[in-house]
Backbone as a chain_set.jsonl record, in Angstrom:
{"seq": "MSSPVNEVLADYVAGRTTAGEMVRAVRAAHYGAGARSEPAWRSLVETIEGSVPGALELAGTTDAPGFALKPLEGAIPGSFETALKEAARAALAAWSEPAIPSPSPIPEPVPLPAGKQAEGLWARLVRRVRALFGG", "coords": {"N": [[6.533, 71.197, -0.345], [6.465, 74.784, -0.044], [5.242, 76.369, 2.932], [3.958, 78.938, 2.865], [2.759, 79.032, 0.299], [1.132, 76.82, 0.542], [-0.609, 77.656, 2.502], [-1.822, 79.919, 1.19], [-3.117, 78.551, -0.882], [-4.825, 76.88, 0.514], [-6.43, 78.777, 1.785], [-7.524, 79.953, -0.51], [-9.091, 77.806, -1.566], [-10.829, 77.553, 0.545], [-12.227, 79.829, 0.241], [-11.405, 82.274, 1.428], [-9.601, 83.965, 0.243], [-8.839, 85.673, -2.882], [-8.92, 84.707, -6.31], [-6.931, 86.028, -7.782], [-5.011, 86.783, -5.843], [-4.111, 84.196, -5.122], [-3.087, 83.302, -7.498], [-1.011, 85.186, -7.908], [0.709, 84.448, -5.657], [1.395, 81.749, -6.296], [2.645, 82.093, -8.796], [4.773, 83.707, -8.054], [6.198, 81.949, -6.405], [6.763, 79.964, -8.208], [8.084, 81.062, -10.571], [9.983, 82.501, -9.228], [11.616, 80.793, -7.671], [12.34, 78.894, -9.468], [11.21, 76.309, -11.662], [9.178, 73.63, -10.473], [9.115, 70.044, -10.221], [6.947, 68.413, -9.482], [4.042, 66.555, -10.292], [1.522, 67.616, -9.521], [2.154, 70.279, -9.015], [2.911, 71.14, -11.547], [0.532, 70.767, -12.898], [-1.118, 72.646, -11.551], [0.183, 75.058, -12.218], [0.024, 75.06, -15.033], [-2.734, 75.221, -15.29], [-3.177, 77.753, -14.2], [-1.607, 79.316, -16.086], [-3.142, 78.828, -18.364], [-5.45, 80.075, -17.739], [-5.089, 82.844, -17.881], [-3.939, 83.819, -20.547], [-0.818, 84.855, -21.872], [0.176, 86.186, -19.677], [2.729, 86.728, -18.742], [5.726, 88.452, -18.559], [8.578, 88.881, -20.498], [11.757, 89.753, -19.564], [14.917, 91.315, -19.757], [18.026, 90.413, -18.107], [21.014, 90.799, -16.127], [21.948, 88.619, -15.044], [22.638, 84.987, -15.438], [20.263, 83.173, -17.148], [20.201, 85.394, -18.767], [17.641, 86.511, -19.101], [14.428, 87.043, -17.659], [11.42, 85.839, -16.367], [8.609, 87.578, -15.602], [5.655, 87.778, -13.735], [2.637, 89.177, -14.861], [0.171, 91.48, -13.768], [-3.291, 90.655, -13.725], [-6.763, 90.186, -14.371], [-8.655, 87.38, -13.4], [-10.503, 85.37, -15.467], [-13.959, 84.606, -14.772], [-14.84, 82.182, -15.683], [-12.795, 80.364, -15.304], [-12.591, 79.862, -12.722], [-13.591, 77.475, -11.452], [-11.927, 75.492, -12.505], [-9.447, 76.389, -11.533], [-9.897, 76.096, -8.697], [-10.226, 73.335, -8.594], [-7.633, 72.5, -9.396], [-6.133, 73.654, -7.292], [-7.062, 72.237, -5.106], [-6.337, 69.648, -5.784], [-3.574, 69.95, -5.774], [-3.083, 70.606, -3.07], [-3.902, 68.184, -1.912], [-2.104, 66.463, -2.92], [0.202, 67.355, -1.745], [-0.235, 67.069, 0.947], [0.433, 65.752, 4.194], [1.245, 62.34, 4.306], [-0.98, 59.916, 5.792], [-0.138, 58.186, 8.704], [-0.15, 54.749, 8.672], [-2.1, 52.646, 10.703], [-0.848, 50.12, 12.819], [-1.217, 46.712, 11.89], [-3.329, 44.345, 13.528], [-1.965, 41.679, 15.58], [-2.114, 38.523, 14.408], [-4.085, 35.873, 15.84], [-2.616, 32.795, 17.114], [-2.986, 29.718, 15.324], [-4.743, 27.061, 16.636], [-3.478, 23.848, 17.433], [-4.288, 20.579, 16.427], [-5.664, 18.211, 18.825], [-3.317, 16.328, 20.777], [-1.138, 16.808, 19.066], [2.046, 18.166, 18.721], [3.82, 21.322, 18.257], [6.142, 21.561, 15.613], [9.58, 22.29, 15.345], [11.8, 24.248, 13.165], [14.14, 22.717, 12.513], [13.27, 20.102, 13.122], [11.237, 19.736, 11.178], [12.77, 19.944, 8.851], [14.628, 17.778, 9.113], [12.658, 15.613, 8.997], [11.751, 16.036, 6.35], [14.078, 15.492, 4.812], [14.629, 12.865, 5.556], [12.33, 11.73, 4.46], [12.885, 12.115, 1.779], [14.936, 10.352, 1.294], [13.817, 7.939, 1.666], [13.132, 7.212, 4.272]], "CA": [[6.127, 72.532, -0.846], [6.576, 75.727, 0.993], [4.022, 76.554, 3.648], [3.19, 80.117, 2.511], [2.016, 78.695, -0.849], [0.051, 75.964, 1.02], [-1.607, 78.519, 3.263], [-2.62, 80.676, 0.218], [-3.94, 77.566, -1.6], [-5.898, 76.462, 1.414], [-7.347, 80.001, 1.866], [-8.32, 80.09, -1.778], [-10.092, 76.718, -1.649], [-11.872, 77.785, 1.535], [-12.931, 81.095, -0.111], [-10.926, 83.392, 2.235], [-8.767, 84.833, -0.594], [-9.271, 85.763, -4.207], [-8.093, 83.966, -7.32], [-5.786, 86.83, -8.188], [-3.986, 86.631, -4.792], [-3.631, 82.856, -5.18], [-2.271, 83.21, -8.696], [0.243, 85.918, -7.648], [1.593, 83.692, -4.803], [1.953, 80.608, -6.955], [3.555, 82.504, -9.806], [5.972, 84.216, -7.458], [6.978, 80.828, -5.984], [7.164, 79.14, -9.371], [9.081, 81.76, -11.362], [11.076, 83.057, -8.345], [12.547, 79.81, -7.279], [12.538, 77.918, -10.493], [10.057, 75.366, -11.805], [9.219, 72.406, -9.651], [8.798, 68.961, -11.07], [5.851, 67.586, -9.058], [2.966, 66.577, -11.222], [0.48, 68.549, -9.008], [2.571, 71.699, -9.192], [2.856, 71.481, -12.988], [-0.857, 70.88, -13.233], [-1.57, 73.983, -11.069], [0.819, 76.166, -12.987], [-0.547, 75.025, -16.355], [-4.102, 75.735, -15.14], [-3.063, 79.203, -14.04], [-1.16, 79.979, -17.243], [-4.175, 78.688, -19.241], [-6.545, 80.956, -17.345], [-4.803, 84.145, -18.267], [-2.899, 83.714, -21.496], [0.026, 86.063, -22.044], [0.337, 86.855, -18.422], [4.097, 86.703, -18.329], [6.617, 89.436, -19.192], [9.984, 88.482, -20.592], [12.551, 90.92, -19.247], [16.331, 91.032, -19.786], [18.715, 90.619, -16.874], [22.447, 90.643, -16.263], [22.225, 87.291, -14.499], [22.41, 83.932, -16.308], [20.427, 82.955, -18.504], [20.05, 86.604, -19.516], [16.268, 86.93, -19.185], [13.665, 86.656, -16.504], [9.888, 85.862, -16.566], [7.839, 88.253, -14.559], [4.216, 87.657, -13.861], [1.903, 90.441, -15.057], [-1.152, 91.475, -13.067], [-4.405, 90.555, -14.64], [-7.879, 89.594, -13.778], [-8.872, 85.933, -13.752], [-11.898, 85.248, -15.934], [-14.805, 83.837, -13.909], [-15.0, 80.79, -16.178], [-11.749, 79.532, -14.956], [-12.59, 79.681, -11.197], [-13.842, 76.084, -11.074], [-10.597, 74.782, -12.829], [-8.394, 76.812, -10.583], [-10.173, 75.532, -7.396], [-9.9, 71.914, -8.623], [-6.2, 72.333, -9.449], [-5.573, 73.998, -5.995], [-7.43, 71.13, -4.271], [-5.447, 68.498, -6.2], [-2.145, 70.211, -5.288], [-3.044, 70.45, -1.644], [-4.051, 66.768, -1.576], [-0.776, 65.78, -3.247], [1.274, 67.8, -0.835], [-0.53, 66.898, 2.379], [1.251, 64.722, 4.864], [0.53, 61.07, 4.258], [-1.39, 59.455, 7.127], [0.626, 57.022, 9.166], [-1.063, 53.648, 8.756], [-2.076, 51.977, 12.01], [-0.289, 48.752, 12.639], [-2.284, 45.639, 11.835], [-3.288, 43.528, 14.743], [-1.204, 40.437, 15.472], [-3.135, 37.35, 14.327], [-4.042, 34.806, 16.876], [-2.082, 31.594, 16.604], [-3.931, 28.674, 15.014], [-4.517, 26.011, 17.57], [-3.04, 22.618, 16.838], [-5.231, 19.401, 16.873], [-5.304, 17.52, 20.113], [-2.35, 15.317, 20.768], [0.036, 17.132, 18.21], [2.992, 19.363, 19.178], [4.419, 22.124, 17.185], [7.45, 21.187, 15.254], [10.479, 23.382, 15.054], [12.313, 24.235, 11.783], [14.996, 21.586, 12.327], [12.497, 18.845, 13.099], [10.59, 19.65, 9.871], [13.869, 19.822, 7.878], [15.047, 16.398, 9.258], [11.611, 14.841, 8.507], [11.718, 16.068, 4.932], [15.254, 14.831, 4.323], [14.36, 11.436, 5.708], [11.331, 11.308, 3.469], [13.55, 12.082, 0.489], [15.813, 9.168, 1.197], [12.953, 6.735, 1.894], [13.3, 6.853, 5.693]], "C": [[6.135, 73.56, 0.277], [5.247, 76.113, 1.63], [3.318, 77.813, 3.286], [2.319, 79.751, 1.281], [0.847, 77.736, -0.439], [-1.0, 76.709, 1.687], [-2.496, 79.294, 2.156], [-3.584, 79.738, -0.54], [-5.097, 77.177, -0.722], [-6.923, 77.623, 1.675], [-8.169, 80.18, 0.666], [-9.448, 79.059, -1.862], [-11.198, 76.976, -0.639], [-12.659, 79.06, 1.215], [-12.452, 82.28, 0.683], [-9.955, 84.3, 1.46], [-9.289, 84.733, -2.052], [-8.37, 84.896, -5.126], [-6.875, 84.704, -7.668], [-4.658, 86.745, -7.128], [-3.325, 85.203, -4.832], [-2.642, 82.694, -6.363], [-0.919, 83.941, -8.496], [1.219, 85.057, -6.679], [2.144, 82.475, -5.488], [2.923, 80.999, -8.017], [4.909, 83.007, -9.18], [6.828, 82.98, -6.94], [7.503, 80.075, -7.161], [8.272, 79.784, -10.151], [10.206, 82.305, -10.505], [12.101, 82.01, -7.991], [12.823, 78.708, -8.296], [11.343, 76.903, -10.523], [10.299, 74.134, -10.949], [8.771, 71.233, -10.618], [7.617, 68.081, -10.617], [4.734, 67.713, -10.071], [1.768, 67.588, -10.799], [0.866, 70.004, -9.182], [2.485, 72.046, -10.658], [1.39, 71.622, -13.399], [-1.518, 72.228, -12.737], [-1.047, 75.096, -11.882], [0.275, 76.221, -14.418], [-2.013, 75.508, -16.287], [-4.119, 77.272, -15.042], [-2.653, 79.834, -15.32], [-2.266, 79.895, -18.353], [-5.373, 79.695, -18.967], [-6.34, 82.356, -17.859], [-3.634, 84.082, -19.286], [-2.116, 85.025, -21.702], [0.229, 86.786, -20.835], [1.71, 86.899, -17.901], [4.839, 87.817, -19.164], [8.002, 88.91, -19.33], [10.888, 89.75, -20.456], [14.057, 90.449, -19.304], [16.927, 91.283, -18.448], [20.211, 90.442, -17.046], [22.872, 89.195, -15.745], [22.05, 86.204, -15.569], [20.996, 83.461, -16.156], [20.287, 84.203, -19.345], [18.634, 87.169, -19.688], [15.592, 86.435, -17.882], [12.215, 86.753, -16.881], [9.342, 86.525, -15.388], [6.372, 88.175, -14.786], [3.592, 89.003, -13.953], [0.607, 90.324, -14.199], [-2.227, 91.418, -14.06], [-5.567, 89.841, -13.934], [-8.088, 88.161, -14.267], [-10.325, 85.873, -14.244], [-12.766, 84.267, -15.036], [-14.969, 82.345, -14.41], [-13.914, 79.903, -15.814], [-11.602, 79.225, -13.392], [-12.663, 78.283, -10.833], [-12.425, 75.268, -11.345], [-9.563, 75.16, -11.934], [-8.689, 76.215, -9.212], [-9.823, 74.037, -7.492], [-8.355, 71.679, -8.651], [-5.556, 72.637, -8.034], [-5.92, 72.839, -5.068], [-6.547, 69.935, -4.592], [-4.009, 68.723, -5.643], [-2.086, 70.151, -3.809], [-3.136, 68.982, -1.139], [-2.772, 66.076, -1.884], [0.278, 66.189, -2.246], [0.962, 67.59, 0.636], [0.244, 65.746, 2.911], [0.476, 63.392, 4.743], [0.226, 60.535, 5.65], [-0.485, 58.278, 7.474], [-0.318, 55.837, 9.395], [-0.982, 53.064, 10.182], [-1.584, 50.578, 11.841], [-1.434, 47.732, 12.641], [-2.233, 44.795, 13.064], [-2.561, 42.251, 14.538], [-2.219, 39.347, 15.406], [-2.933, 36.393, 15.425], [-3.445, 33.486, 16.288], [-3.186, 30.507, 16.312], [-3.704, 27.547, 15.973], [-4.311, 24.622, 16.824], [-4.069, 21.532, 17.302], [-4.743, 18.777, 18.097], [-4.269, 16.404, 19.881], [-1.143, 15.687, 19.793], [0.838, 18.257, 18.847], [3.492, 20.089, 18.082], [5.818, 21.676, 16.912], [8.322, 22.403, 15.007], [11.027, 23.311, 13.613], [13.202, 23.063, 11.618], [14.272, 20.269, 12.303], [11.795, 18.68, 11.764], [11.538, 19.38, 8.812], [14.292, 18.322, 7.89], [13.932, 15.361, 8.7], [11.578, 14.853, 7.077], [12.868, 15.359, 4.238], [15.093, 13.317, 4.414], [13.312, 10.922, 4.734], [11.873, 11.219, 2.079], [14.308, 10.862, 0.25], [15.064, 7.885, 1.655], [12.97, 6.31, 3.382], [12.128, 7.222, 6.431]], "O": [[5.841, 73.229, 1.426], [4.23, 76.178, 0.941], [2.09, 77.811, 3.38], [1.163, 80.175, 1.261], [-0.255, 77.82, -0.981], [-2.185, 76.447, 1.482], [-3.725, 79.292, 2.224], [-4.73, 80.103, -0.803], [-6.24, 77.15, -1.177], [-8.129, 77.394, 1.762], [-9.352, 80.512, 0.742], [-10.591, 79.385, -2.18], [-12.362, 76.671, -0.897], [-13.665, 79.336, 1.868], [-13.123, 83.309, 0.596], [-9.531, 85.323, 1.998], [-10.063, 83.839, -2.393], [-7.279, 84.45, -4.77], [-5.827, 84.084, -7.847], [-3.485, 86.648, -7.487], [-2.124, 85.066, -4.598], [-1.579, 82.08, -6.263], [0.145, 83.428, -8.843], [2.422, 85.001, -6.932], [3.318, 82.17, -5.276], [3.948, 80.336, -8.172], [5.993, 82.761, -9.708], [8.054, 83.008, -7.047], [8.628, 79.578, -7.105], [9.303, 79.155, -10.39], [11.297, 82.551, -11.02], [13.303, 82.274, -8.001], [13.472, 77.709, -7.985], [10.619, 76.71, -9.546], [11.423, 73.678, -10.739], [8.148, 71.456, -11.657], [7.305, 67.099, -11.29], [4.489, 68.78, -10.634], [1.161, 68.259, -11.633], [0.022, 70.856, -9.459], [2.032, 73.138, -11.001], [1.052, 72.517, -14.174], [-2.344, 72.826, -13.426], [-1.792, 76.018, -12.212], [0.085, 77.309, -14.961], [-2.457, 76.175, -17.222], [-4.916, 77.967, -15.673], [-3.265, 80.836, -15.691], [-2.331, 80.788, -19.198], [-6.139, 80.061, -19.858], [-7.308, 83.015, -18.241], [-2.477, 84.272, -18.912], [-2.675, 86.121, -21.703], [0.456, 87.993, -20.91], [1.89, 87.094, -16.699], [4.541, 88.029, -20.34], [8.584, 88.508, -18.322], [10.727, 90.703, -21.219], [14.375, 89.319, -18.934], [16.5, 92.17, -17.709], [20.627, 89.947, -18.093], [23.969, 88.699, -15.998], [21.36, 86.466, -16.555], [20.553, 83.359, -15.012], [20.254, 84.086, -20.57], [18.452, 88.193, -20.347], [16.092, 85.578, -17.153], [11.817, 87.646, -17.629], [9.576, 86.091, -14.26], [5.878, 88.463, -15.876], [3.964, 89.907, -13.204], [0.067, 89.243, -13.965], [-2.143, 92.034, -15.123], [-5.373, 89.02, -13.038], [-7.739, 87.803, -15.392], [-11.251, 86.27, -13.536], [-12.273, 83.218, -14.621], [-15.201, 81.425, -13.625], [-14.068, 78.695, -15.997], [-10.722, 78.518, -12.901], [-11.893, 77.845, -9.978], [-11.921, 74.527, -10.501], [-8.779, 74.293, -11.548], [-7.718, 75.826, -8.563], [-9.191, 73.505, -6.58], [-7.856, 70.761, -7.999], [-4.59, 71.986, -7.636], [-5.061, 72.482, -4.261], [-6.061, 69.278, -3.672], [-3.361, 67.811, -5.13], [-1.083, 69.665, -3.285], [-2.552, 68.606, -0.123], [-2.381, 65.163, -1.157], [1.172, 65.4, -1.941], [1.792, 67.895, 1.492], [0.664, 64.861, 2.166], [-0.721, 63.307, 5.019], [1.033, 60.666, 6.57], [-0.123, 57.481, 6.608], [-1.206, 55.924, 10.242], [0.095, 53.006, 10.775], [-1.866, 49.921, 10.839], [-2.455, 47.897, 13.308], [-1.149, 44.557, 13.597], [-2.525, 41.75, 13.414], [-3.099, 39.255, 16.262], [-1.824, 36.121, 15.885], [-3.724, 33.117, 15.147], [-4.191, 30.44, 17.02], [-2.568, 27.099, 16.124], [-4.896, 24.339, 15.778], [-4.616, 21.591, 18.404], [-3.549, 18.798, 18.397], [-4.352, 15.648, 18.913], [-0.199, 14.9, 19.726], [0.284, 19.181, 19.442], [3.606, 19.534, 16.989], [6.6, 21.434, 17.831], [7.848, 23.426, 14.514], [10.714, 22.351, 12.908], [13.053, 22.388, 10.599], [14.634, 19.388, 11.524], [11.757, 17.563, 11.246], [11.202, 18.638, 7.889], [14.319, 17.675, 6.844], [14.274, 14.388, 8.029], [11.391, 13.784, 6.496], [12.679, 14.707, 3.211], [15.386, 12.588, 3.466], [13.409, 9.796, 4.245], [11.433, 10.398, 1.274], [14.346, 10.354, -0.871], [15.692, 6.879, 1.984], [12.828, 5.123, 3.675], [12.067, 7.007, 7.641]]}, "num_chains": 1, "name": "protein.A"}
């Protein structure tokens, strides 16, 4: 995901920007560059579209496909603030860099009983074949 949208989402979740500014940034990225297919992105856009129904303008263009969707300016109802913050948090969590797992420690070798030596692969294979043929 592009970093300007991530920055706006992080600012919105932290309370440094308004819902309207976050909605404008997400809509511009979504409708300007085409729809993305990530589940977190779809969930965020669906939440935004549900918060302000009818917030898109259908306009004709000379480019293919012959129309464009333009976001309209509108106030976000306060009842949708919680849903918008949750969707923004989920999108940020989905887009954050995965933590690199620390390598697991190498296990200590199991000590053999006294008087026994470790057998190699060939020694074990020969022993099994001999046992198969009664030897």
